[in-house]
N, C-alpha and C positions, 0 to 999 in steps of 0.2 A: 679673154672676153673683150671683144672690141667695143668701143664707144660708137653708138649709132645715133645719128641725127634723124629725128622723125618730124616731118612737117606736113601740113595739109596743102594739097595741090589745089589749083583753081577749080578743078572738077569735084572737089570734096573728098577725094581719095587720099590716103596717107602714103607718103613717100618715105622709104627706108634707105638711108644713105650711110655707107661706111667710107670715110675719107681715106684712110690708109690703104684700102683696097680699091678705091675709086669705083665702088659698087653702088649702084642706084637702081632701085626697083620699087614698084608699088606693093603695098600690103594687100594680099587677097583675102585673108581672114585672120581674126584674132580669137583665141580660145575663149577668153573672158572679156567682153566689151559691154559693160553695163554702167549705170549711173554710179554704182558703188565701187566698181573694180575694173581694172584694165590689165591685161597681160596673159601669161601662160604661153602656149605655143602660138607662134606667129608664122603664118605661111605667106611667102612672097609669090608674085605672079610667075617667077622663073622656076618655081617648084621647090626652092630651098626652104628649110624650116629653121627657125630660131626660137630661143626660149628666154623669157624673163619672168622672174617671180611676180605674181600679180601685185599690182600697186593699188592701194586704197587711200585716199580717193584717186580717181584716174588723173593722169597728168594733163596739163594744158600743152597744146602743141603750138609752136615748135618747141622741142626739148631734145636733150641728149641723154641717152640711157645706155646702160651696159647690158649687152645681150650675150648669150652663148649659143653655139650651134646645137640644134636639137638632133 
């Protein structure tokens, strides 16, 4: 389960970055993205999917979280 840095880009989209793999891509969708909860299946614009157990309350970005490949 890699540590993933998530930050907000200037255009408001979330950026998903894995330093050890030097992988960087925008988040296309998040399964649960509400005021109360954030997480579940996360799809990137490159088509890959990752998973994190939903977090309540949602995290503030930038943050580093542990994801697993979906």
